[in-house]
C-alpha positions in Angstrom: -0.7 -0.5 45.0 0.8 1.4 47.2 -2.5 1.6 49.3 -2.6 -2.8 48.9 1.1 -2.9 50.7 -0.1 0.5 53.4 -2.9 -2.1 54.7 -0.7 -5.0 55.0 1.9 -3.5 56.4 2.2 -4.2 60.2 2.5 -2.1 62.7 3.4 -4.4 65.4 5.0 -8.1 66.1 2.6 -10.5 64.1 2.2 -13.7 65.2 2.7 -16.9 62.8 -0.7 -17.1 61.4 -0.6 -13.1 60.8 2.8 -13.8 58.7 0.9 -16.0 56.8 -1.9 -13.9 55.7 0.8 -11.1 55.3 2.5 -13.4 52.7 -0.5 -13.9 51.1 -2.1 -10.8 50.6 2.0 -9.7 48.9 1.7 -13.0 46.4 -2.0 -11.7 45.7 -0.7 -8.0 45.2 1.7 -9.0 43.4 -0.3 -11.6 40.8 -2.5 -8.4 40.3 0.7 -6.0 39.3 1.7 -9.3 36.7 -1.8 -9.2 35.4 -2.2 -5.4 35.5 1.4 -5.4 33.7 0.1 -8.3 30.9 -3.0 -6.8 30.5 -0.8 -3.2 29.0 1.2 -5.5 27.2 -1.5 -7.1 25.3 -3.5 -3.5 24.6 -0.6 -2.3 23.2 -1.0 -3.5 19.9 -4.7 -2.3 20.1 -3.8 1.0 21.0 -1.5 1.4 17.8 -4.6 -0.1 15.9 -6.6 2.6 17.5 -3.8 5.6 16.1 -4.3 3.5 12.5 -7.6 1.6 12.2 -6.2 1.1 8.5 -2.6 -0.9 9.3 -2.6 -4.1 7.9 -0.3 -7.4 8.6 3.0 -7.6 10.6 5.3 -4.9 11.1 7.1 -4.8 7.3 10.6 -5.4 7.2 12.8 -5.6 4.0 12.7 -9.5 3.9 9.2 -9.1 4.4 8.6 -6.2 1.1 10.8 -8.0 -1.1 9.1 -11.1 -0.8 7.1 -12.6 -3.8 4.1 -13.2 -1.6 3.2 -11.1 1.8 1.3 -12.1 4.9 -2.0 -13.0 3.2 -3.5 -15.8 1.3 -5.0 -14.5 -1.6 -7.8 -15.5 -3.6 -9.2 -14.3 -7.4 -12.2 -13.6 -9.1 -12.6 -13.2 -12.7 -14.5 -10.3 -14.2 -15.9 -11.0 -17.8 -16.4 -8.1 -20.2 -19.8 -9.5 -21.0 -20.4 -8.3 -17.1 -19.3 -4.4 -17.4 -19.5 -1.5 -20.5 -17.1 0.9 -19.7 -13.7 -1.3 -19.4 -12.9 -4.5 -20.4 -13.1 -7.0 -17.1 -10.0 -8.0 -15.6 -9.1 -10.4 -12.7 -9.7 -9.1 -8.9 -7.2 -10.5 -6.1 -7.6 -10.4 -2.8 -6.7 -11.2 0.6 -8.5 -14.4 1.3 -9.2 -13.8 5.4 -11.7 -11.2 6.5 -10.4 -11.1 10.1 -8.7 -7.8 10.0 -11.7 -5.7 8.3 -11.7 -3.9 5.2 -8.8 -3.4 2.9 -7.5 -0.6 0.3 -7.7 -1.1 -3.6 -5.8 -0.3 -6.6 -7.0 -0.9 -10.2 -3.7 -1.6 -12.9 -3.8 -1.1 -16.4 -1.9 -2.5 -19.0 0.2 -0.8 -21.9 -0.9 -0.2 -25.3 -1.4 -3.5 -27.2 -1.3 -5.0 -23.8 -3.4 -7.1 -21.7 -3.9 -7.8 -17.7 -1.6 -10.5 -18.2 1.1 -8.3 -18.6 0.7 -6.7 -15.7 -0.9 -10.1 -14.1 2.5 -10.4 -11.5 1.5 -7.2 -9.4 -2.2 -8.8 -8.6 -1.0 -11.3 -6.3 1.7 -10.0 -5.0 0.5 -6.7 -3.9 -2.7 -8.4 -2.5 -0.7 -10.5 -0.1 0.5 -7.5 1.5 -2.8 -6.5 1.9 -4.9 -4.7 -0.9 -7.7 -5.7 -3.1 -5.6 -5.3 -6.9 -7.5 -5.3 -10.2 -5.8 -6.1 -12.9 -7.9 -5.0 -15.8 -7.8 -5.2 -20.0 -9.2 -2.2 -21.9 -11.9 -1.5 -24.2 -9.2 -1.8 -27.0 -5.5 -2.5 -26.4 -5.0 0.5 -28.2 -6.6 2.8 -25.9 -5.0 6.4 -25.2 -4.0 7.5 -21.8 -7.0 9.5 -21.2 -9.5 6.4 -21.9 -7.1 4.1 -19.9 -7.7 6.6 -17.0 -11.0 6.7 -17.2 -11.5 2.9 -17.2 -9.3 2.8 -14.4 -11.8 4.8 -12.5 -15.2 2.8 -13.6 -12.6 -0.5 -12.7 -12.4 0.7 -8.9 -16.3 2.3 -9.4 -17.0 -1.4 -10.1 -15.2 -3.0 -6.9 -16.8 -0.7 -4.7 -20.2 -0.8 -5.6 -20.8 -4.2 -7.5 -18.1 -6.7 -7.5 -18.3 -9.6 -5.2 -15.5 -8.8 -3.1 -17.2 -5.3 -2.5 -17.9 -6.1 1.5 -13.8 -6.3 1.5 -13.2 -3.1 0.6 -12.7 0.3 1.9 -13.8 2.9 -0.4 -12.4 5.6 0.4 -8.6 4.2 0.5 -8.0 3.5 -3.5 -5.4 3.7 -5.7 -4.1 3.5 -9.4 -1.2 2.0 -11.5 -0.5 1.2 -15.0 2.3 0.4 -17.4 3.1 2.9 -20.1 0.0 3.9 -21.4 -2.1 2.4 -18.5 1.0 4.4 -16.7 -0.3 7.8 -18.1 -3.5 6.2 -17.6 -2.9 6.3 -14.2 -1.9 10.2 -14.2 -5.3 10.9 -15.7 -7.1 8.9 -13.5 -5.6 10.7 -10.3 -6.3 14.0 -12.3 -10.2 13.6 -12.3 -10.3 12.1 -8.8 -8.5 13.5 -6.5 -9.7 11.9 -3.6 -7.4 9.1 -5.2 -5.1 8.1 -2.2 -1.8 7.4 -4.4 -0.6 6.7 -8.1 1.9 4.5 -9.5 2.9 5.5 -13.0 5.1 2.6 -14.4 7.5 3.7 -17.4 4.6 5.9 -17.7 3.7 7.5 -21.6 2.2 10.7 -22.3 2.2 13.3 -24.4 0.5 15.6 -22.0 4.0 15.7 -19.6 2.6 18.6 -16.9 0.5 17.7 -13.8 0.5 20.5 -11.5 -3.2 19.9 -10.5 -2.4 16.4 -9.0 -3.3 16.0 -5.7 -2.6 12.5 -5.2 0.5 11.0 -3.3 2.8 9.7 -6.8 5.4 7.9 -7.1 6.8 8.1 -10.9 8.9 4.7 -12.4 11.2 5.0 -15.3 13.6 3.3 -16.7 17.0 4.0 -17.6 17.2 1.6 -21.5 13.4 3.3 -22.3 13.9 4.4 -25.8 9.7 3.5 -25.8 9.2 6.4 -23.1 12.6 8.0 -22.3 12.8 9.4 -18.7 14.4 13.0 -20.3 10.8 13.3 -22.2 8.2 11.2 -19.7 8.6 9.9 -16.5 11.3 12.8 -15.1 9.0 15.8 -16.6 5.9 14.4 -15.0 8.0 14.4 -11.9 9.4 17.8 -12.1 5.8 19.1 -13.2 4.3 17.7 -9.8 3.9 20.4 -6.9 6.4 20.7 -4.8 4.1 20.4 -2.0 2.7 17.0 -3.2 4.2 13.6 -1.8 5.9 12.6 -4.8 8.7 10.4 -5.3 11.2 9.9 -9.2 12.3 6.1 -9.3 14.8 5.6 -12.0 15.3 1.4 -12.4 19.0 0.9 -13.2 19.9 -1.4 -16.1 15.7 -2.0 -17.2 13.7 -1.3 -20.1 10.6 0.1 -21.0 9.0 -3.5 -20.7 10.8 -4.4 -17.4 7.3 -3.8 -15.8 6.1 -6.3 -17.3 8.0 -9.4 -15.3 8.1 -9.7 -11.5 10.3 -7.1 -10.5 11.5 -6.9 -7.0 12.6 -3.2 -7.1 9.0 -2.3 -8.6 7.1 -4.1 -6.1 9.4 -3.1 -2.7 8.5 0.2 -3.4 4.9 0.1 -4.8 3.8 -1.9 -1.9 5.5 0.7 0.2 4.2 3.3 -1.3 0.6 1.9 -0.8 1.0 1.3 2.4 2.1 4.6 3.2 0.0 6.5 1.5 -3.5 4.6 0.8 -3.3 2.5 4.8 -1.3 5.4 6.0 0.9 3.2 7.2 4.0 5.1 8.7 6.0 1.9 9.5 6.6 1.5 6.0 8.3 5.6 5.7 11.5 4.3 6.7 11.5 2.6 3.0 10.7 5.4 1.0 12.7 8.3 3.7 15.4 8.8 3.9 15.9 8.4 0.3 17.0 5.5 -1.1 20.3 5.1 -2.6 21.6 4.0 -6.1 22.3 0.9 -6.3 22.5 -2.3 -8.8 18.8 -1.8 -8.9 18.3 1.8 -8.6 19.7 4.5 -10.5 18.4 7.1 -9.5 15.6 8.0 -6.4 14.3 11.7 -6.0 12.0 12.9 -3.4 10.3 15.0 -0.9 11.1 13.7 3.0 9.6 13.4 5.1 6.1 12.5 3.8 3.2 14.5 5.3 0.1 13.0 3.5 
């Protein structure tokens, strides 16, 4: 642009016609400059997307991650237990839009004696934030954590290889969640498949208290009033046994019970969304909700973790 200005700068007294020509050139130069500025502004989001091609949805706010529904409209697909053999079927919730490309996926297991209906609220809530979510039934309602872990992995394999929405899923961006024995199962799944990007046991139960072999970023959620899987003998030992080098966190819900994850809960959703976004989508826009560590509140008894996250 400076060269253009030099070219249009008069060196002698100009005639009225030359003044009009100079004015037109200056206006053209200004228009080009504004157009260039507009082009840069228009390209900024694309530049950010190029830095992380897995970002999905608008920039998050506290309101957006606490909302009962996120940015995306959600559809669902039923999977009959008769069509699968390694788990008990379930419901797939997925963003209806395909304009943003593929999404990460999460499989969620219910707890002991539970069915997918007990954790179904998580399906549309997480999917509307930009994930494909599979709430599953297990082979029997009495399956133990190791079996539930295998079934979570089988459900993820079904999602990415056979399901009607497999084309919407990025098979390298997968996570697991579960309640109670399903939470213990999510630890088992992460142990068996270190390539998983995130694990979230919700008031998890497992006879195995030690998980130093895990390599999957893990958010352990416990409840201060849990008498079935007390935090002192389950969630806290789970968390403390995770490697110090692992991105990990411990959220203890305040005024909550073992069954709190079975109904819609804003605190569980807020930190689950943030954890899944941060580690499945590598979306550092959500780091602000995890670091600095959340402080105790009316809904949080305690929160521990390592910050900043490095994965």
